DRENMAR-599764 format. One record per residue (C-alpha): x, y, z; residue number from 0. Coordinates in nm, 2 decimals, padded with zeros to 4 digits. Layout:
% residues N
{x X&y Y&z Z&k NUM}
...
//
This chain:
% residues 478
{x 00.00&y 00.00&z 00.00&k 0}
{x 00.27&y 00.25&z -00.10&k 1}
{x 00.19&y 00.62&z -00.10&k 2}
{x 00.20&y 00.79&z -00.44&k 3}
{x 00.41&y 01.09&z -00.57&k 4}
{x 00.72&y 00.99&z -00.37&k 5}
{x 00.96&y 01.26&z -00.51&k 6}
{x 00.74&y 01.55&z -00.42&k 7}
{x 00.61&y 01.41&z -00.10&k 8}
{x 00.95&y 01.32&z 00.04&k 9}
{x 01.02&y 01.69&z 00.06&k 10}
{x 00.70&y 01.74&z 00.24&k 11}
{x 00.78&y 01.46&z 00.47&k 12}
{x 01.11&y 01.61&z 00.55&k 13}
{x 00.94&y 01.94&z 00.64&k 14}
{x 00.69&y 01.76&z 00.86&k 15}
{x 00.97&y 01.56&z 01.04&k 16}
{x 01.18&y 01.88&z 01.10&k 17}
{x 01.10&y 02.03&z 01.44&k 18}
{x 00.91&y 02.36&z 01.41&k 19}
{x 00.85&y 02.62&z 01.67&k 20}
{x 00.49&y 02.59&z 01.80&k 21}
{x 00.25&y 02.78&z 02.02&k 22}
{x 00.09&y 02.61&z 02.31&k 23}
{x -00.25&y 02.67&z 02.16&k 24}
{x -00.14&y 02.49&z 01.84&k 25}
{x -00.05&y 02.16&z 02.01&k 26}
{x -00.28&y 01.87&z 01.92&k 27}
{x -00.56&y 01.82&z 02.16&k 28}
{x -00.50&y 02.16&z 02.33&k 29}
{x -00.86&y 02.27&z 02.26&k 30}
{x -00.99&y 01.95&z 02.42&k 31}
{x -00.77&y 02.00&z 02.72&k 32}
{x -00.93&y 02.35&z 02.75&k 33}
{x -01.26&y 02.18&z 02.71&k 34}
{x -01.17&y 01.94&z 02.99&k 35}
{x -01.10&y 02.23&z 03.22&k 36}
{x -01.42&y 02.41&z 03.12&k 37}
{x -01.62&y 02.09&z 03.19&k 38}
{x -01.45&y 02.05&z 03.52&k 39}
{x -01.53&y 02.41&z 03.61&k 40}
{x -01.89&y 02.35&z 03.51&k 41}
{x -01.91&y 02.05&z 03.73&k 42}
{x -01.76&y 02.26&z 04.02&k 43}
{x -02.04&y 02.52&z 03.97&k 44}
{x -02.29&y 02.24&z 03.96&k 45}
{x -02.17&y 02.12&z 04.30&k 46}
{x -02.19&y 02.47&z 04.46&k 47}
{x -02.42&y 02.45&z 04.76&k 48}
{x -02.36&y 02.08&z 04.80&k 49}
{x -02.11&y 01.91&z 05.02&k 50}
{x -01.78&y 01.87&z 04.84&k 51}
{x -01.50&y 01.62&z 04.92&k 52}
{x -01.24&y 01.89&z 04.93&k 53}
{x -01.26&y 02.24&z 05.08&k 54}
{x -01.28&y 02.52&z 04.82&k 55}
{x -00.95&y 02.69&z 04.72&k 56}
{x -00.75&y 02.46&z 04.94&k 57}
{x -00.40&y 02.33&z 04.85&k 58}
{x -00.54&y 01.98&z 04.83&k 59}
{x -00.80&y 02.10&z 04.57&k 60}
{x -00.53&y 02.27&z 04.37&k 61}
{x -00.32&y 01.96&z 04.37&k 62}
{x -00.62&y 01.74&z 04.26&k 63}
{x -00.70&y 01.99&z 03.98&k 64}
{x -00.33&y 01.99&z 03.86&k 65}
{x -00.27&y 01.61&z 03.87&k 66}
{x -00.62&y 01.47&z 03.81&k 67}
{x -00.80&y 01.76&z 03.63&k 68}
{x -01.10&y 01.54&z 03.54&k 69}
{x -01.17&y 01.42&z 03.90&k 70}
{x -01.48&y 01.63&z 03.93&k 71}
{x -01.65&y 01.49&z 03.62&k 72}
{x -01.87&y 01.17&z 03.62&k 73}
{x -01.66&y 00.89&z 03.48&k 74}
{x -01.86&y 00.85&z 03.16&k 75}
{x -01.80&y 01.22&z 03.09&k 76}
{x -01.43&y 01.18&z 03.15&k 77}
{x -01.42&y 00.92&z 02.88&k 78}
{x -01.60&y 01.15&z 02.64&k 79}
{x -01.35&y 01.43&z 02.70&k 80}
{x -01.06&y 01.19&z 02.63&k 81}
{x -01.23&y 01.07&z 02.32&k 82}
{x -01.27&y 01.42&z 02.18&k 83}
{x -00.90&y 01.49&z 02.27&k 84}
{x -00.78&y 01.18&z 02.09&k 85}
{x -01.00&y 01.27&z 01.79&k 86}
{x -00.80&y 01.60&z 01.77&k 87}
{x -00.48&y 01.40&z 01.77&k 88}
{x -00.60&y 01.18&z 01.49&k 89}
{x -00.72&y 01.48&z 01.29&k 90}
{x -00.37&y 01.62&z 01.32&k 91}
{x -00.22&y 01.29&z 01.20&k 92}
{x -00.47&y 01.28&z 00.92&k 93}
{x -00.38&y 01.63&z 00.80&k 94}
{x -00.01&y 01.54&z 00.79&k 95}
{x -00.07&y 01.22&z 00.61&k 96}
{x -00.28&y 01.41&z 00.35&k 97}
{x 00.02&y 01.63&z 00.28&k 98}
{x 00.22&y 01.31&z 00.23&k 99}
{x -00.04&y 01.19&z -00.02&k 100}
{x -00.22&y 00.95&z 00.21&k 101}
{x -00.58&y 00.97&z 00.08&k 102}
{x -00.72&y 00.71&z 00.32&k 103}
{x -01.00&y 00.88&z 00.51&k 104}
{x -01.29&y 00.75&z 00.72&k 105}
{x -01.62&y 00.93&z 00.72&k 106}
{x -01.57&y 01.21&z 00.97&k 107}
{x -01.23&y 01.31&z 00.83&k 108}
{x -01.00&y 01.07&z 01.01&k 109}
{x -00.72&y 00.85&z 00.86&k 110}
{x -00.87&y 00.55&z 01.03&k 111}
{x -01.16&y 00.45&z 01.25&k 112}
{x -01.14&y 00.57&z 01.62&k 113}
{x -01.32&y 00.34&z 01.86&k 114}
{x -01.48&y 00.46&z 02.18&k 115}
{x -01.25&y 00.48&z 02.48&k 116}
{x -01.23&y 00.14&z 02.66&k 117}
{x -01.30&y 00.22&z 03.03&k 118}
{x -01.07&y 00.11&z 03.32&k 119}
{x -01.22&y -00.17&z 03.53&k 120}
{x -01.10&y 00.02&z 03.84&k 121}
{x -01.16&y 00.40&z 03.86&k 122}
{x -01.02&y 00.50&z 04.20&k 123}
{x -00.69&y 00.39&z 04.37&k 124}
{x -00.58&y 00.21&z 04.06&k 125}
{x -00.21&y 00.30&z 04.06&k 126}
{x 00.03&y 00.03&z 04.15&k 127}
{x 00.32&y 00.27&z 04.15&k 128}
{x 00.34&y 00.62&z 04.30&k 129}
{x 00.64&y 00.86&z 04.32&k 130}
{x 00.63&y 01.12&z 04.61&k 131}
{x 00.86&y 01.42&z 04.62&k 132}
{x 01.01&y 01.59&z 04.92&k 133}
{x 01.00&y 01.97&z 04.94&k 134}
{x 00.85&y 02.27&z 05.12&k 135}
{x 00.48&y 02.22&z 05.20&k 136}
{x 00.21&y 02.49&z 05.23&k 137}
{x 00.33&y 02.56&z 05.58&k 138}
{x 00.69&y 02.60&z 05.47&k 139}
{x 00.81&y 02.27&z 05.62&k 140}
{x 01.09&y 02.15&z 05.39&k 141}
{x 01.02&y 01.79&z 05.50&k 142}
{x 00.68&y 01.75&z 05.33&k 143}
{x 00.62&y 01.43&z 05.13&k 144}
{x 00.37&y 01.46&z 04.85&k 145}
{x 00.31&y 01.59&z 04.50&k 146}
{x 00.40&y 01.92&z 04.34&k 147}
{x 00.18&y 02.22&z 04.27&k 148}
{x 00.36&y 02.48&z 04.06&k 149}
{x 00.68&y 02.46&z 03.86&k 150}
{x 01.05&y 02.49&z 03.91&k 151}
{x 01.08&y 02.74&z 03.63&k 152}
{x 00.83&y 02.97&z 03.80&k 153}
{x 00.99&y 02.90&z 04.14&k 154}
{x 00.65&y 02.85&z 04.30&k 155}
{x 00.67&y 02.48&z 04.38&k 156}
{x 00.47&y 02.37&z 04.68&k 157}
{x 00.47&y 02.00&z 04.80&k 158}
{x 00.12&y 01.90&z 04.90&k 159}
{x 00.03&y 01.57&z 05.08&k 160}
{x -00.16&y 01.32&z 04.85&k 161}
{x -00.40&y 01.19&z 05.11&k 162}
{x -00.70&y 01.31&z 04.91&k 163}
{x -00.59&y 01.20&z 04.56&k 164}
{x -00.85&y 00.97&z 04.40&k 165}
{x -00.60&y 00.78&z 04.18&k 166}
{x -00.36&y 00.68&z 04.46&k 167}
{x -00.44&y 00.37&z 04.68&k 168}
{x -00.45&y 00.39&z 05.06&k 169}
{x -00.14&y 00.18&z 05.10&k 170}
{x 00.07&y 00.43&z 04.90&k 171}
{x -00.06&y 00.72&z 05.11&k 172}
{x 00.01&y 00.53&z 05.43&k 173}
{x 00.38&y 00.47&z 05.33&k 174}
{x 00.42&y 00.83&z 05.23&k 175}
{x 00.28&y 00.95&z 05.56&k 176}
{x 00.52&y 00.72&z 05.75&k 177}
{x 00.82&y 00.84&z 05.54&k 178}
{x 00.73&y 01.20&z 05.62&k 179}
{x 00.71&y 01.11&z 05.99&k 180}
{x 01.05&y 00.95&z 05.96&k 181}
{x 01.24&y 01.23&z 05.79&k 182}
{x 01.08&y 01.49&z 06.02&k 183}
{x 01.24&y 01.30&z 06.31&k 184}
{x 01.57&y 01.28&z 06.13&k 185}
{x 01.84&y 01.54&z 06.21&k 186}
{x 01.94&y 01.53&z 05.84&k 187}
{x 01.78&y 01.78&z 05.61&k 188}
{x 01.58&y 01.72&z 05.30&k 189}
{x 01.76&y 01.76&z 04.96&k 190}
{x 01.56&y 02.02&z 04.76&k 191}
{x 01.84&y 02.16&z 04.55&k 192}
{x 02.15&y 01.94&z 04.52&k 193}
{x 02.40&y 02.23&z 04.57&k 194}
{x 02.23&y 02.35&z 04.89&k 195}
{x 02.29&y 02.02&z 05.07&k 196}
{x 02.04&y 01.80&z 05.24&k 197}
{x 01.99&y 01.43&z 05.20&k 198}
{x 01.63&y 01.29&z 05.20&k 199}
{x 01.48&y 01.28&z 04.86&k 200}
{x 01.19&y 01.11&z 04.68&k 201}
{x 01.00&y 00.80&z 04.77&k 202}
{x 00.86&y 00.54&z 04.53&k 203}
{x 00.59&y 00.30&z 04.64&k 204}
{x 00.50&y -00.01&z 04.43&k 205}
{x 00.22&y -00.25&z 04.52&k 206}
{x 00.05&y -00.56&z 04.38&k 207}
{x -00.29&y -00.72&z 04.39&k 208}
{x -00.13&y -00.98&z 04.62&k 209}
{x -00.09&y -00.72&z 04.89&k 210}
{x 00.28&y -00.68&z 04.84&k 211}
{x 00.43&y -00.34&z 04.90&k 212}
{x 00.78&y -00.21&z 04.80&k 213}
{x 00.92&y 00.12&z 04.91&k 214}
{x 01.23&y 00.28&z 04.75&k 215}
{x 01.39&y 00.57&z 04.93&k 216}
{x 01.63&y 00.80&z 04.74&k 217}
{x 01.91&y 00.96&z 04.94&k 218}
{x 02.17&y 01.22&z 04.84&k 219}
{x 02.49&y 01.12&z 05.02&k 220}
{x 02.66&y 01.46&z 04.99&k 221}
{x 02.98&y 01.43&z 05.19&k 222}
{x 02.87&y 01.15&z 05.43&k 223}
{x 03.11&y 00.86&z 05.48&k 224}
{x 03.03&y 00.49&z 05.47&k 225}
{x 02.98&y 00.47&z 05.85&k 226}
{x 02.73&y 00.76&z 05.85&k 227}
{x 02.55&y 00.62&z 05.55&k 228}
{x 02.52&y 00.28&z 05.72&k 229}
{x 02.38&y 00.45&z 06.03&k 230}
{x 02.10&y 00.62&z 05.83&k 231}
{x 02.01&y 00.30&z 05.65&k 232}
{x 01.99&y 00.12&z 05.99&k 233}
{x 01.76&y 00.39&z 06.13&k 234}
{x 01.54&y 00.37&z 05.82&k 235}
{x 01.51&y 00.00&z 05.84&k 236}
{x 01.44&y 00.01&z 06.21&k 237}
{x 01.16&y 00.26&z 06.16&k 238}
{x 00.98&y 00.05&z 05.90&k 239}
{x 01.03&y -00.28&z 06.07&k 240}
{x 01.01&y -00.21&z 06.44&k 241}
{x 00.89&y 00.15&z 06.46&k 242}
{x 00.57&y 00.34&z 06.35&k 243}
{x 00.64&y 00.24&z 05.99&k 244}
{x 00.60&y -00.13&z 06.07&k 245}
{x 00.22&y -00.07&z 06.02&k 246}
{x 00.29&y -00.05&z 05.65&k 247}
{x 00.40&y -00.41&z 05.65&k 248}
{x 00.65&y -00.36&z 05.36&k 249}
{x 00.74&y -00.66&z 05.16&k 250}
{x 01.06&y -00.48&z 05.04&k 251}
{x 01.25&y -00.18&z 05.16&k 252}
{x 01.51&y -00.04&z 04.92&k 253}
{x 01.76&y 00.25&z 04.96&k 254}
{x 01.94&y 00.42&z 04.67&k 255}
{x 02.22&y 00.67&z 04.70&k 256}
{x 02.19&y 00.92&z 04.41&k 257}
{x 02.36&y 01.24&z 04.32&k 258}
{x 02.15&y 01.27&z 04.00&k 259}
{x 01.79&y 01.35&z 03.93&k 260}
{x 01.73&y 00.99&z 03.81&k 261}
{x 01.96&y 00.70&z 03.86&k 262}
{x 01.94&y 00.35&z 03.71&k 263}
{x 02.04&y 00.04&z 03.91&k 264}
{x 02.36&y 00.02&z 03.70&k 265}
{x 02.45&y 00.38&z 03.79&k 266}
{x 02.38&y 00.34&z 04.16&k 267}
{x 02.25&y 00.00&z 04.28&k 268}
{x 01.93&y -00.03&z 04.47&k 269}
{x 02.02&y -00.16&z 04.82&k 270}
{x 01.78&y -00.40&z 04.98&k 271}
{x 01.75&y -00.30&z 05.35&k 272}
{x 01.46&y -00.54&z 05.44&k 273}
{x 01.24&y -00.81&z 05.30&k 274}
{x 01.22&y -00.97&z 04.96&k 275}
{x 01.41&y -00.85&z 04.65&k 276}
{x 01.10&y -00.85&z 04.43&k 277}
{x 00.72&y -00.82&z 04.45&k 278}
{x 00.49&y -01.03&z 04.23&k 279}
{x 00.18&y -00.96&z 04.02&k 280}
{x -00.07&y -01.17&z 03.83&k 281}
{x -00.17&y -01.07&z 03.48&k 282}
{x -00.39&y -01.29&z 03.26&k 283}
{x -00.31&y -01.60&z 03.47&k 284}
{x 00.07&y -01.55&z 03.46&k 285}
{x 00.29&y -01.45&z 03.75&k 286}
{x 00.53&y -01.16&z 03.70&k 287}
{x 00.83&y -01.06&z 03.91&k 288}
{x 00.89&y -00.68&z 03.95&k 289}
{x 01.22&y -00.52&z 04.03&k 290}
{x 01.25&y -00.16&z 04.18&k 291}
{x 01.30&y 00.02&z 03.85&k 292}
{x 01.13&y -00.22&z 03.60&k 293}
{x 00.86&y -00.08&z 03.38&k 294}
{x 00.51&y -00.22&z 03.46&k 295}
{x 00.18&y -00.07&z 03.36&k 296}
{x 00.06&y 00.14&z 03.65&k 297}
{x -00.30&y 00.01&z 03.62&k 298}
{x -00.29&y -00.37&z 03.65&k 299}
{x -00.66&y -00.44&z 03.58&k 300}
{x -00.65&y -00.19&z 03.29&k 301}
{x -00.34&y -00.36&z 03.15&k 302}
{x -00.52&y -00.70&z 03.14&k 303}
{x -00.79&y -00.54&z 02.92&k 304}
{x -00.52&y -00.38&z 02.70&k 305}
{x -00.32&y -00.70&z 02.66&k 306}
{x -00.63&y -00.89&z 02.56&k 307}
{x -00.70&y -00.63&z 02.29&k 308}
{x -00.34&y -00.65&z 02.17&k 309}
{x -00.37&y -01.02&z 02.13&k 310}
{x -00.68&y -00.98&z 01.92&k 311}
{x -00.54&y -00.69&z 01.71&k 312}
{x -00.21&y -00.86&z 01.64&k 313}
{x -00.40&y -01.15&z 01.47&k 314}
{x -00.12&y -01.37&z 01.60&k 315}
{x -00.15&y -01.73&z 01.48&k 316}
{x 00.05&y -02.04&z 01.56&k 317}
{x 00.32&y -01.96&z 01.31&k 318}
{x 00.36&y -01.60&z 01.41&k 319}
{x 00.68&y -01.45&z 01.55&k 320}
{x 00.60&y -01.16&z 01.79&k 321}
{x 00.86&y -00.88&z 01.82&k 322}
{x 00.80&y -00.70&z 02.15&k 323}
{x 00.99&y -00.37&z 02.15&k 324}
{x 01.04&y -00.19&z 02.48&k 325}
{x 00.91&y -00.51&z 02.65&k 326}
{x 00.97&y -00.42&z 03.01&k 327}
{x 00.93&y -00.73&z 03.23&k 328}
{x 00.78&y -00.91&z 02.93&k 329}
{x 00.41&y -00.88&z 03.01&k 330}
{x 00.29&y -00.83&z 02.65&k 331}
{x 00.51&y -01.10&z 02.49&k 332}
{x 00.45&y -01.35&z 02.76&k 333}
{x 00.07&y -01.30&z 02.76&k 334}
{x 00.08&y -01.38&z 02.39&k 335}
{x 00.34&y -01.65&z 02.40&k 336}
{x 00.09&y -01.94&z 02.40&k 337}
{x -00.07&y -01.80&z 02.08&k 338}
{x 00.25&y -01.76&z 01.87&k 339}
{x 00.55&y -01.97&z 01.77&k 340}
{x 00.81&y -01.73&z 01.92&k 341}
{x 00.85&y -01.40&z 02.11&k 342}
{x 01.15&y -01.17&z 02.08&k 343}
{x 01.17&y -00.90&z 02.34&k 344}
{x 01.40&y -00.59&z 02.35&k 345}
{x 01.44&y -00.37&z 02.66&k 346}
{x 01.69&y -00.11&z 02.78&k 347}
{x 01.66&y -00.18&z 03.16&k 348}
{x 01.88&y -00.48&z 03.24&k 349}
{x 01.69&y -00.57&z 03.56&k 350}
{x 01.37&y -00.57&z 03.36&k 351}
{x 01.52&y -00.82&z 03.12&k 352}
{x 01.63&y -01.04&z 03.41&k 353}
{x 01.27&y -01.02&z 03.54&k 354}
{x 01.13&y -01.11&z 03.19&k 355}
{x 01.36&y -01.42&z 03.17&k 356}
{x 01.26&y -01.53&z 03.52&k 357}
{x 00.89&y -01.47&z 03.44&k 358}
{x 00.92&y -01.69&z 03.13&k 359}
{x 01.09&y -01.97&z 03.32&k 360}
{x 00.86&y -01.95&z 03.62&k 361}
{x 00.55&y -01.97&z 03.40&k 362}
{x 00.69&y -02.26&z 03.20&k 363}
{x 00.72&y -02.05&z 02.87&k 364}
{x 01.01&y -02.16&z 02.66&k 365}
{x 00.95&y -01.99&z 02.32&k 366}
{x 01.07&y -01.64&z 02.43&k 367}
{x 01.41&y -01.47&z 02.41&k 368}
{x 01.49&y -01.13&z 02.56&k 369}
{x 01.76&y -00.89&z 02.46&k 370}
{x 01.90&y -00.63&z 02.69&k 371}
{x 02.01&y -00.29&z 02.54&k 372}
{x 01.89&y 00.02&z 02.36&k 373}
{x 01.63&y -00.07&z 02.10&k 374}
{x 01.82&y 00.15&z 01.84&k 375}
{x 02.13&y -00.06&z 01.90&k 376}
{x 01.98&y -00.41&z 01.93&k 377}
{x 01.70&y -00.40&z 01.67&k 378}
{x 01.89&y -00.30&z 01.35&k 379}
{x 02.13&y -00.59&z 01.40&k 380}
{x 01.85&y -00.83&z 01.48&k 381}
{x 01.64&y -00.74&z 01.18&k 382}
{x 01.90&y -00.67&z 00.92&k 383}
{x 01.97&y -01.04&z 00.88&k 384}
{x 01.61&y -01.16&z 00.93&k 385}
{x 01.55&y -01.45&z 00.70&k 386}
{x 01.27&y -01.63&z 00.89&k 387}
{x 00.98&y -01.71&z 00.67&k 388}
{x 00.72&y -01.70&z 00.95&k 389}
{x 00.49&y -01.40&z 00.97&k 390}
{x 00.65&y -01.12&z 01.19&k 391}
{x 00.42&y -00.89&z 01.40&k 392}
{x 00.57&y -00.60&z 01.59&k 393}
{x 00.44&y -00.44&z 01.91&k 394}
{x 00.60&y -00.11&z 02.02&k 395}
{x 00.53&y 00.01&z 02.38&k 396}
{x 00.77&y 00.30&z 02.44&k 397}
{x 00.79&y 00.57&z 02.70&k 398}
{x 00.66&y 00.92&z 02.62&k 399}
{x 00.98&y 00.99&z 02.43&k 400}
{x 00.87&y 00.75&z 02.16&k 401}
{x 01.11&y 00.52&z 01.97&k 402}
{x 01.45&y 00.63&z 01.82&k 403}
{x 01.47&y 00.71&z 01.45&k 404}
{x 01.70&y 00.41&z 01.40&k 405}
{x 01.43&y 00.18&z 01.54&k 406}
{x 01.18&y 00.32&z 01.29&k 407}
{x 01.43&y 00.27&z 01.01&k 408}
{x 01.49&y -00.09&z 01.11&k 409}
{x 01.12&y -00.17&z 01.12&k 410}
{x 01.05&y -00.01&z 00.78&k 411}
{x 01.35&y -00.19&z 00.62&k 412}
{x 01.23&y -00.53&z 00.75&k 413}
{x 00.98&y -00.64&z 00.48&k 414}
{x 00.87&y -00.93&z 00.70&k 415}
{x 00.69&y -00.69&z 00.93&k 416}
{x 00.34&y -00.64&z 00.78&k 417}
{x 00.15&y -00.56&z 01.09&k 418}
{x 00.26&y -00.31&z 01.37&k 419}
{x 00.09&y -00.22&z 01.70&k 420}
{x 00.21&y 00.11&z 01.85&k 421}
{x 00.10&y 00.16&z 02.21&k 422}
{x 00.14&y 00.53&z 02.31&k 423}
{x 00.07&y 00.70&z 02.64&k 424}
{x 00.13&y 01.04&z 02.47&k 425}
{x 00.03&y 01.02&z 02.10&k 426}
{x 00.04&y 01.40&z 02.06&k 427}
{x 00.41&y 01.41&z 02.16&k 428}
{x 00.71&y 01.24&z 02.00&k 429}
{x 00.50&y 00.94&z 01.90&k 430}
{x 00.34&y 01.17&z 01.63&k 431}
{x 00.69&y 01.20&z 01.47&k 432}
{x 00.72&y 00.82&z 01.48&k 433}
{x 00.38&y 00.78&z 01.31&k 434}
{x 00.49&y 01.01&z 01.03&k 435}
{x 00.82&y 00.83&z 00.99&k 436}
{x 00.64&y 00.50&z 00.96&k 437}
{x 00.40&y 00.63&z 00.70&k 438}
{x 00.60&y 00.87&z 00.49&k 439}
{x 00.72&y 00.78&z 00.14&k 440}
{x 01.07&y 00.62&z 00.12&k 441}
{x 01.35&y 00.87&z 00.18&k 442}
{x 01.70&y 00.74&z 00.11&k 443}
{x 01.85&y 01.05&z 00.26&k 444}
{x 01.71&y 00.96&z 00.60&k 445}
{x 01.74&y 00.59&z 00.54&k 446}
{x 01.37&y 00.55&z 00.56&k 447}
{x 01.34&y 00.27&z 00.31&k 448}
{x 01.08&y 00.00&z 00.26&k 449}
{x 00.71&y 00.02&z 00.20&k 450}
{x 00.53&y 00.27&z 00.42&k 451}
{x 00.28&y 00.17&z 00.68&k 452}
{x -00.08&y 00.28&z 00.68&k 453}
{x -00.29&y 00.34&z 01.00&k 454}
{x -00.60&y 00.13&z 00.99&k 455}
{x -00.75&y 00.14&z 01.34&k 456}
{x -00.72&y 00.35&z 01.66&k 457}
{x -00.83&y 00.21&z 02.00&k 458}
{x -00.80&y 00.42&z 02.32&k 459}
{x -00.78&y 00.27&z 02.66&k 460}
{x -00.83&y 00.47&z 02.98&k 461}
{x -00.54&y 00.35&z 03.19&k 462}
{x -00.54&y 00.68&z 03.39&k 463}
{x -00.89&y 00.77&z 03.52&k 464}
{x -00.93&y 01.13&z 03.66&k 465}
{x -00.63&y 01.25&z 03.46&k 466}
{x -00.62&y 01.39&z 03.11&k 467}
{x -00.41&y 01.11&z 02.98&k 468}
{x -00.52&y 00.81&z 02.78&k 469}
{x -00.34&y 00.51&z 02.62&k 470}
{x -00.38&y 00.49&z 02.24&k 471}
{x -00.32&y 00.17&z 02.04&k 472}
{x -00.27&y 00.24&z 01.67&k 473}
{x -00.27&y -00.05&z 01.43&k 474}
{x -00.05&y 00.00&z 01.12&k 475}
{x -00.04&y -00.24&z 00.82&k 476}
{x 00.14&y -00.26&z 00.48&k 477}
//
C-alpha cells in the first residue's frame, strides 16, 4: 500500500519531520484540554451549595486539579472528554498524512476509525506505582512528602500531601505518611536543591494485587562517609520494621544513593534493606516478578484489558513471531506466548530483562528470548539479517519519548513486518513523529526505506482515570 508521488512528497515529509516552533495553543488536543478544564469548572459550579469532598480553594484541591484535572466529572463524561481529545490528535495525523499523499480517510475526516475509549475496570486507587517528592509544604516545612503544585521554572513549587488523591491507593498514602514522619524525626535535612545540601529525597511505592508493597527511598549522600550512611540505613530499616512504619507491612524496603535526578540500578545500585528483593503480580493467569526500576503498567486491571486487545489486534497465529519492542518485564510478549510460535523482546533496563527471563521460566514458557540494550542498538542488528519465513508482527510500547529514529528505520526496512501495533501514552508528543516516519514515502537521505505503513484502526484505553491522559493503540499495516 505505497503512498504515491514519492519525489514531491518526500520533501513534504522532511518538512513535517523537522521540528518547528509551536505555540501552546497549536498543540494537538489543546482545545480539548481546555474543554476538559471548562467541563470541570462547570461540574464545580454544579456542585456549589452541596457538600464537596475537598474544601474550596485549598492546596489539596489545587493539587487534585493539577494532577487529576477530570476528577470532578462523572466517569462517563471523563471518557467522552478523552475521546474528543484523541480525535483531535488523529485529525492532526490525518492532516499530515494528507500532505504526504495519504488519501485514506474515514467518514468524519480521520485517517482510520477511532473506537470509543475502553474504560478502566477500576476507577479509584488504581495506581500500582506512585512517586512522592520531598519539598516545602504549604506551611513552609521542607520535609513535606507529597506531589507538586507549581513549577521549578516559575519558582513557585509547593509540595502537598496526597491523602485526598483519588487515583492513589491507601497503601501508598500510608507509606508516604510514614516516610514523612521518619524524615521529620531525622536530624538530616531534605535535599531540595543538590548544591544546597540535604539528604532525604523522593519515595517510590509499588504494590501488587497480592498485597505486596515495595518502598524505595532515594538519598543524596553529599559528603557522608560509609559509616554515617550505614547508620542512616539502619535507622530507616528500624523505623519501617520495628517503629511506626511497621504498620505499612512492607514486603521490600530499598535504599538508593543518588547524586542525579534519576539513577538506574547500573549507575547506583538499589540496596535492599529489608524483605524480599521483588514483589509479584498476576496478569492474565501469569505471575510476574517486579524489580525496583522495572517498567510495569501502573493500572494492572486496565493492563489486562489492554493486553487482551493487543492479542486480538495482532492477529497472532500459531506460526507468528512476535517482536516485543520496549518489552519491560515481558508482560505483553509472555501474555501472547501461547498463541505464537516465538516471542523476541527488547528492553533497555537490564533488571527488567532479568525479570522477563525469570517470568518466562517460572510460567513454563520456553518460546521467548529477551535482549538487553537500547532498541536502536539491538533492533537493527536483529532485523538486518532476518530470513525467517514465518509472519512477523511487531508491538511497540515505548515511553513518552517514543522510539528512536534508527528503530523506525529498522522496522521499515524489514519487509517481513506487515503488521505493527504502536501503544502510546502520549500520542500527541514524540509518538506523532514516529507515526509520520512509519507512514511517509521512502526517503534514502534519512534511510527510511521499505514500503510505508498505513494506520487502519485506533483504539483508546483509559489507563489513567481522573487524569487527562489516555493510552492509544494504533494499528499499522502494509
